[in-house]
C-alpha positions in Angstrom: 71.4 66.8 48.8 67.8 68.7 47.9 67.0 68.5 43.9 67.1 71.3 42.0 63.7 72.0 40.0 64.0 75.2 38.4 67.4 76.5 37.2 68.0 79.9 35.4 71.7 80.9 34.4 72.9 84.0 32.9 69.4 85.4 31.7 69.4 88.4 29.5 66.4 89.9 28.7 65.6 92.8 26.5 62.2 94.6 25.4 63.4 96.9 22.7 66.2 99.0 24.1 65.0 98.1 27.6 67.6 96.0 29.1 65.3 94.1 32.2 67.8 91.3 32.9 71.6 91.3 32.6 73.1 88.0 33.5 70.7 86.8 36.1 71.0 83.3 37.7 68.8 81.4 40.4 67.8 78.3 41.4 64.7 76.7 43.0 64.9 73.6 45.3 62.6 70.6 45.3 59.7 70.9 47.8 60.3 74.9 48.9 58.5 77.9 48.5 60.5 80.2 46.4 60.1 83.8 46.4 60.8 86.2 43.7 61.2 89.8 45.2 62.1 93.3 43.8 60.5 96.8 42.8 58.4 97.5 40.1 59.8 96.7 36.6 62.9 94.7 38.2 61.6 91.7 35.9 60.0 89.3 38.9 56.8 88.5 36.5 59.1 88.4 33.4 61.0 85.7 34.8 58.1 83.7 36.0 56.8 83.9 32.4 60.1 82.8 31.2 59.9 79.5 33.6 56.5 78.7 32.3 57.5 79.4 28.6 55.3 82.3 28.0 58.3 84.3 26.9 61.9 83.6 25.7 64.8 85.6 27.0 67.7 87.0 24.9 70.1 84.4 26.0 70.7 82.2 29.0 69.1 79.0 30.0 66.0 78.1 31.7 65.7 74.4 33.0 62.5 73.3 34.9 62.4 69.3 36.4 65.6 68.5 34.3 64.0 69.7 31.2 65.9 72.9 28.9 62.4 74.9 28.1 63.6 77.0 25.7 64.4 74.2 23.3 61.4 72.3 23.0 58.9 71.0 20.4 55.2 71.8 20.3 54.5 68.3 21.7 57.3 68.2 24.2 56.2 71.8 25.5 52.7 70.3 26.2 54.0 67.4 27.7 55.8 69.5 30.5 53.2 72.0 30.6 51.0 69.2 32.2 53.3 68.8 35.1 53.1 72.5 36.6 50.2 74.7 37.5 49.6 78.2 37.3 47.9 81.1 39.1 47.8 84.4 37.4 47.7 87.8 39.0 44.2 88.3 37.9 43.1 84.4 38.1 42.6 84.4 34.4 39.6 82.4 34.6 37.5 81.9 31.5 34.3 84.1 31.9 32.1 82.3 30.2 32.5 78.8 32.0 31.3 78.2 35.4 33.9 77.6 37.9 33.5 73.9 37.8 34.3 74.1 34.1 37.1 76.5 34.4 38.8 73.8 36.9 38.0 70.6 34.8 39.2 71.9 31.5 42.6 70.8 31.8 41.4 67.5 32.7 39.1 67.5 29.7 41.7 68.5 27.2 44.7 66.3 28.5 43.0 63.4 29.9 40.7 60.4 29.2 39.3 60.4 32.8 35.5 59.4 32.5 32.9 62.3 33.2 31.9 61.3 36.7 35.7 61.0 38.0 36.5 64.4 36.3 33.7 65.5 38.4 34.6 64.1 41.3 38.2 65.3 41.1 36.7 68.8 40.5 34.6 68.4 43.3 37.5 67.3 45.6 39.7 70.8 44.3 36.9 73.1 45.2 36.9 71.6 48.7 40.7 71.5 48.8 41.0 75.4 48.3 38.1 76.0 51.0 35.6 77.1 48.6 31.6 76.3 49.2 30.2 73.3 47.1 27.8 75.6 45.4 30.7 77.6 43.9 30.8 75.1 41.2 27.9 76.4 39.2 28.9 80.1 39.7 30.5 82.1 36.9 33.8 84.3 37.8 31.2 87.3 38.0 29.6 86.0 40.8 32.5 85.8 42.9 34.4 88.1 45.5 38.1 88.6 44.5 39.3 86.1 47.6 37.2 83.5 45.9 38.2 84.3 42.5 42.0 83.5 43.8 41.0 80.1 45.4 39.2 79.2 41.8 42.2 80.1 40.2 44.2 77.9 42.5 41.9 75.1 42.2 42.5 74.8 38.4 46.3 75.2 38.9 45.8 72.2 41.3 43.3 70.1 39.0 46.5 67.9 37.4 47.9 67.5 40.6 51.2 69.1 39.5 54.7 69.2 40.6 55.4 72.7 40.7 53.0 75.7 41.2 53.9 79.0 39.9 52.2 82.0 41.3 51.9 85.5 40.0 51.3 87.9 42.9 48.8 85.7 44.5 47.8 88.1 47.3 47.5 90.9 45.1 43.9 92.6 45.2 43.2 90.9 48.8 42.7 92.6 52.0 45.1 91.7 54.9 43.2 89.3 56.4 42.0 87.5 53.3 46.0 87.5 52.1 46.9 86.0 55.0 44.4 83.5 54.9 45.6 83.0 51.3 49.1 82.7 52.6 48.4 79.6 54.9 46.3 77.8 52.2 49.3 78.0 50.2 51.4 76.7 53.1 49.1 74.0 54.0 48.8 72.6 50.6 52.3 72.8 50.1 52.9 70.7 53.4 50.2 68.1 52.4 50.9 67.7 48.6 54.7 68.4 49.0 55.0 70.3 45.6 57.1 73.1 44.9 56.0 76.8 45.0 57.8 79.8 42.8 55.6 83.0 43.9 56.2 86.5 42.7 55.3 88.8 45.4 55.8 92.2 46.8 54.1 91.2 50.0 56.5 91.3 52.8 53.9 89.3 55.0 54.4 86.5 52.5 58.1 87.0 52.8 58.5 87.0 56.4 55.8 83.8 57.2 55.8 81.4 54.1 58.7 81.7 51.9 61.6 79.8 52.8 64.1 80.9 50.2 63.7 84.2 47.8 66.1 86.0 45.4 65.8 89.9 45.3 65.9 91.4 41.7 67.5 94.9 41.6 69.5 96.6 38.8 68.7 94.3 36.3 70.5 91.3 38.3 70.2 89.0 41.3 71.1 91.3 44.5 70.5 88.4 46.7 69.2 85.0 47.3 69.1 82.7 50.2 66.8 82.7 53.4 65.5 86.1 54.9 68.1 86.2 57.7 70.9 85.7 55.3 69.3 88.4 52.7 69.0 91.0 55.3 72.7 91.1 56.0 73.2 92.4 52.8 74.3 95.9 52.5 72.4 97.0 49.5 69.8 100.2 48.9 67.0 97.8 47.7 67.6 95.4 50.6 67.2 98.6 52.9 64.3 99.6 51.2 62.3 96.4 51.8 63.2 95.4 55.1 64.5 98.6 57.0 61.9 100.6 55.8 58.8 101.8 57.7 57.0 98.6 56.6 59.7 96.4 57.3 60.8 97.7 60.8 57.0 97.3 61.5 57.0 93.7 60.3 60.5 92.9 62.0 58.6 94.3 65.5 56.0 91.9 65.3 58.0 89.2 64.2 61.0 89.5 66.8 59.7 92.3 68.8 62.4 94.8 68.1 
């Protein structure tokens, strides 16, 4: 039986009087690419932030890598954070640091690796995500949007994480760039064996690289599973995503019908 590496149970989240999640539960299996799908305001990114301890739900439980992440000391939280990598929607690179410095910042802060070896690791990660070698000495402002995404991914991979959390990884990319980035994520998952949790509204990502996903709506998980199973569920949110014009075009491209 595949191990569960992220489990959220009975999550309730409020921002003031606004109820975002009402008894949300989901599970992520080891080694899979798992998607969080839903309309604007459905709480996708909020769930991801609760997984990585940037937000705390009002009630419920969040377990990551067999650890209750809602009840940790500062030192315990630091220890588990080293086991995952995060790519934020904006990239969140430090503008005053070069790309090499951005990628190596975790290695510098959390390890005693010699400088020479750290530099070797940084160069390896730059190559791994498909950036040219010269990008190491550039600053984020000198990169294209697609290169910023790849540099941010390299930083997320610097500590060889067990789980990679991605928030709208293809947002802001053109269709060609988005497809290339999806293929990169899939290739890295297949070669390195980590688990991926990704917030997305990109139907191409759902159709092509996501193994399982959940759909959020009405403050709950409307559906969770593989694509074929989710599409059988009769719910307005499912219809809007998968049976509207964009979904019909993608279905025809995939299945010829």
